N, C-alpha and C positions, 0 to 999 in steps of 0.2 A: 503494499499499500504507500509505502515511500515515508513513512511517517519520520521527521527529523526529532530524532532526540538527543541531541547535543546539548542542551541546555539541561535537559531530565537527567542523561547520564552523568554529568560531569557535575552535577548539582554539590555544593559545598554545605547543603544544610545539616545541620545536627539534628535535628528533629525529623528522626526516620518514621515517627508514627504518621506524619504528615507525608510522607511518601508512598502510603497505601490507599488506594483507589476501589472506590466501590465499581460493581461492573454494570453501571449504564448500559439497557439496552435499547428495544424499540418503543418510540413512543410513537403512536399514531398519529399522524397530521403532519408530522415533521420530516423536512427532508433536509439534508445536508452536504454540502463541497466544500472543499479543503484543498486548495493550490499553491504554488508559488508564482505571486508575478515578479520575481527579482527584486524586490523592494530592498532588499539588503544586500544585495549584490551576490548572491547564492543560491541554493534550491532547495531552501528552508520554505515551510507553508508559511505565506504572509498575506491572504487573502481568502476570506471564511463566509460563505452564504446560509443563510437559515433558509428553507422555502416551506411555505405553506400553502399545498397546492389548492384546499379548499378556503384557505383565509383563514387568520387567528385573530380572536378578541386581544386587547392587549394594554398596558399599563406602564408608565414609565415614571422615572424621577431622576432628575439631573442635577449636574453641577448648582451651587448658589455662589459660582464664584463671578464676577462682576465681568470678566474678559470669559467668554466661551468659544469653544471652537464652530467652525461653519456646519460641521454635521449635527450641530444639537440649535442651531439656529433652523437648519431644513426639518428635522425632526419635531420641531415646535410648529412649523410651520403647515404640517401633515395634518388634516383634520380627517381622515379616512375613519371609520369604526371597526375597519378590519385591516391588517395588515398581511401581506402577501410575501413580504421579504425584508431579511434582517440582511447587511452586507456588511462585513466590518475586514478594514485594513490594519496591519501594525505597521511598525517605522515610521509613519507619518502621522501627527495629531490635527493636520488641516487648520490650525488655530494660528491667527494672527497671517492667513494667507488671502483675508479680500474675497475683491469679486472673483477672483483666479479659483480660490477653493471653493467657494459657492456655487458656481458655473460648472464647474468639475462635474460635481455630485450630480446638477441636474443631467449633464451628457453621460454621465454614468447611468441615472434612473432610467434615462429612456431608451439605452441600448436597453438594459436588463429589464424595461418591461417587454420590449422587445422579443425580446429571446423568450422570458416565459410564457410570454403568449404562445410563441410556437411551439413549445415546448407542452401546452395545456393542447394545442392543436393534436399533436403526436399522442399523448397518451391519455386525454379524458375524454370520455363519453360525451359530456356536455363540456364544452370549453368555454373558458371566460375569457375575457381582455383582461387581463393584467394593467392595473394603470399606476403613473409615478409616484400618486399621492398615498399608493399603497407600500411605499420601499420606504424602508428608514436605515440609517448607516449608522456605524460604531467606527470610530478612527482613535488610533491610540500610537503616540511615537514622539518626536521633537516637533518642538515648536516652531513656527517661523520659516519653515523650507517651504519652497514650492511643493504642492501636492502633486504626485505623480500619474496627472490622469492619462496617461497615454499607454504607461505599462499595465495602469489596471483596466482601464477600456479594451485593450487589446486580448484583456485576459478574461473578459465575461463569456463571449461562446464557451470555452472552456469549463470553465466554473460551471454554467449551465449546463454542458454535456455530462459532467461528471457527479450530476444530482445524484443522491442514494437516496431511495425511498426508503427501504429498510435497514435502520441503525444497529450497530454492536459497539461493546465497549470501544474497538479500536477506531471506529469513525468518531465517537464522542472524544477518544483522545486526539485524533489527529486534529479535531475542530480547537479543541482547548489550548492544544500545543500551537496552532496558526495564529492565536491572537497575543502571542506572549509578546513581551517586549525585554526588558531587564529580569524577569521571572527566570526561577532556575527550576521551578515544577509549575505542570499544568493543575489547576484547579478542577475539578470536577465534584458533585455531590448529587444524590438521589435520595428520595422516601417514597415508600409508599401508603396510602391511607384509603381511607372509606367517606364517601360522600352520602350520606343514607345507607343504604344497603350495596352501593357499586362503589366498586375497587379502581382508584384512581392514584396517576403516576405524576411525581413532581421531580424533575431534573433540574441541573443547573450547570453551568459553568462559568468561570469569572478570571478576569488575569488582573496582577497590581502587585508591586513589588516597592515602588518608591513614588514620592510623590502623595503619600498616603495619608489623609486627616478630612472624614469626612465634613460635609456642611450641608450635609443632606443625604448622599450616599457615598460612593466612593468607586475610584477606579472604572473597570467594566465588570457588569455582572448581567446574564441571560438566564433565564427562568423559565421552563417550560413545563407545560401541563396537558395531560388530555381529557381535563376536566372542562366542563361548560359552564364557565363563570362570566360574568356580564364585566365590562372595563369599568364599569362603574364600583362593583365588589371587588375586583382585582385591584383596582386603586387604593381602596382603602385598607387593605389585606396589606397591601404592598407597604405604604405608609405608617401602617400600625407596627410592622413586624421590622423596618429598617431599624428602629430608633435603638433598639439592645442588641443589634447585630452590626449592618454595616454602618451605623452612626455609632459605634462603641470601639472602632479601632482606630487607632495610629500607629506611624512606621515613624513618620517624620514631622508631623506638623503641616505638611502642605497639601492646599485644595487643588487639584487639578482643574484645567480647563476643560477637562473632556468627560468628566464623571458621567456615566448612567448607568440606573437598573432597569433593568425592561422585564416583565411578565408577560406569557404570551399563554392562551387559552386555547386549543385546536377543537374542544367542543365534541370530541369524536367519544367520550363515554357520555350517556345520557342518565342524566342521576333526576333526583328531585331537584328544582328549580332554586335556586339561592337567591332571595331578594335582601339579605341583610345579613352583615357580619356577625350578628350577637346569636342566629340560631343555632339550634342545638344541632343540626345536620352539618354544618361548615366548619364545626371545632376539631375535629381530627387533622383537616385540611389547613386549618389556622397554625395548628400547632407543627405539622409537618414542614407547611412552608416555613417558618421560623429555625426549624432544624437545618435546614436546608441552607437559609439565609446563614446562619450562623456557622456552619460547615465551611461553608465559601469564605465569609470574612477570617475565621482563625487563620486558614490556609493563607490570606495574603499576608497575614501576621507572621505567622509561621516560615514564610518565605521573603520575607521584607528583607530591602538591599542590604546586605552584608550580613543579615543577622545572624547570631548563634545562641542566642535565648527567649525562649518566649515568654513573655511576662503576662499575668493577670492581675490587676489591680481591684480590690473589692473595698469599695466604700461605702459603709454600714450605718443605720441609724442617724441620719443627718435631718435637720428638719424638714428639708424638700429634696427632692428629685435634680432638683437644678442644682443646689448645692453640692448635691454628691458628686453631680458630672462635673462639673468645676474643678471638684478638686483632684477627682481621676485622672482627667484630661491633664493638670496640670504637673501630677505626677509624672505621666506616662510621656510626655510631651517635653520634658524636662533632659537638656543632655548631661547636665551633671549625675543626675540620675541615672541614665542610659549607660554612660561611658563607666560607670562605679559598677554595672550590673555585668558588663562587659569584660571587665579586668576582675569580675568575681571576688569585690571588693564589699565589705558588709558595711556599707557606711550609712547607715541610716538617718545620720544628720543630713544628707540630701534630700531624703524624703521628708524630714520636718519641713526644709525649706520649702519644699514645692507646695507643701500644705496651706505654708504663711502666705504663699505669693499669689494663693488660689482668691484672696479677696472675700472670704467667707467669714461670718463669726464662727468662731469655737469655743468651747470651753475645755481648756486644756488639763483641767484636772480628771477630765474624764475619758482624756484619749487614751485608746489600745493598739500597739502598731504590732503587726506579727510578721515574720519573714517565714512561710513555710508555718510549722507548729513552733517555730522560735516566737516565745513572748520577749520583745524589747523594750516597749512602752507601756507601761499600765499605771493606769489612774494620774497621766501625764508626765508622769516619773520612770527614770531607768528602772527596770524590774530588778528585783534583788535575785533571780536565777541567770540573768542576764551571762552568755559566756560566747565572746567573739569569736572562740575557736571553732566551736559547733555552727554557728552561723557562716562562718568561713568556708567550713565545709560544704554548708548546705549551697552556699551561692554557687559550687561547681554543678548544680544540677541544670538540665538543658531547658525544663521549665520551672520558672520562678513565680511565686504566687506572693503577692503584699495585701498583706490584711489591714485593714483600718475602721476602729470602730469608734463613733464619737459618741455616741450614747446621749444623743439630743433631739431623737424622733426616732419616723420609721421608714424614713426614705432612702434606699439605698441604688447605686449605679455599680456596674463593671465595667471596666476599659481592660482591651486587649493590646497588649505592645510587642515590642523588641527591644533589643540593647542596639547600642551605637557603637559599630566597630569601625575599626581602620580600613576595611573592605569597604565599607558604605561610601568613605570619602571617595577610595580608588575607582568606583564604580561613577559617581556622579562627576567625579574629575575627569573623568575619561570616557564621559557620558555619549560623548560627539564624534570622539575619535577612535 
């Protein structure tokens, strides 16, 4: 099949648990094609298409950056109730490309709509005309470089020709590899659940390794289900579930111009109609969607640029969730905290510093801080059982847990992040060279 496994095979990630992948199989209503458009100057896959031959309901959330890529502008302008195709390119962000970047998408959409219409005539008993407004784009890569319209345009016929109507784990892996940039691992996840008495699937792929802090969602994430759910319900479910998943991760505190997270519903499983996200029959789906999103978002953090540690920061019992979230992100985005963890230094003073700069009122006399099971601060004072040697040994683990209890309320928030290593600097210093 020609899967390019270079980044995957030579991954330097120490988190081997994240190298395990579920076996995504066929999901009715989704077709996939992944090829090389030579965007990287080699034969790795860098152009991926998802084709919904009968259309798919969908909902998206996008970056809240004030500078956005041309593909996000395009997507926001499409008002179709159903999507026929999603096409994603790596290597070029199509941001700060202006009229050339947007016009390029118009040309690609025109050609793709024409070729998919021809495909409909070849394969369908009742073919339909595919419209450009039924096509959306994902772009990822370098900002400010001329969008490679000719390379992509010339590959559209091959992309359509190689559509696979029946999926297996290798085809899903190929697609996940095709959208990677500085990632060292593909990100895939799946869950099975029921709506009423009908079994449905939820599959997802994502990419992201750097420029990761959400301001809505983050990176590129694409979720697919064979359930029959309206755009309105999909939107509500997506917004609800990103708050503790894709909105609870950070690698470096930077929000991309290209962030998008989209869910597609092919409607191939016929089940009881869902009219409200609070209905009993949608609860299993709601939980399964959260699991898929959490799985993917954790994989992004574990594969953060140069990461050697996966860090979980639990902030508990604050007056409000807003306060808990501010404190958790203040710690997660602290370069001093992250470099100390990279150096396996139990420097809890840096955590205290990060709490203080979060600008949240706290009662120090109630503060509890733990690294793993090791109590460091209790009732605002250094614990009588504090043993730096034991904590230094704990810091050698690949997965680090920082627990903070403020004993001031009932609201909590958890953030996932990674350490800051010399490798992160190397990757980003050499990003374009």
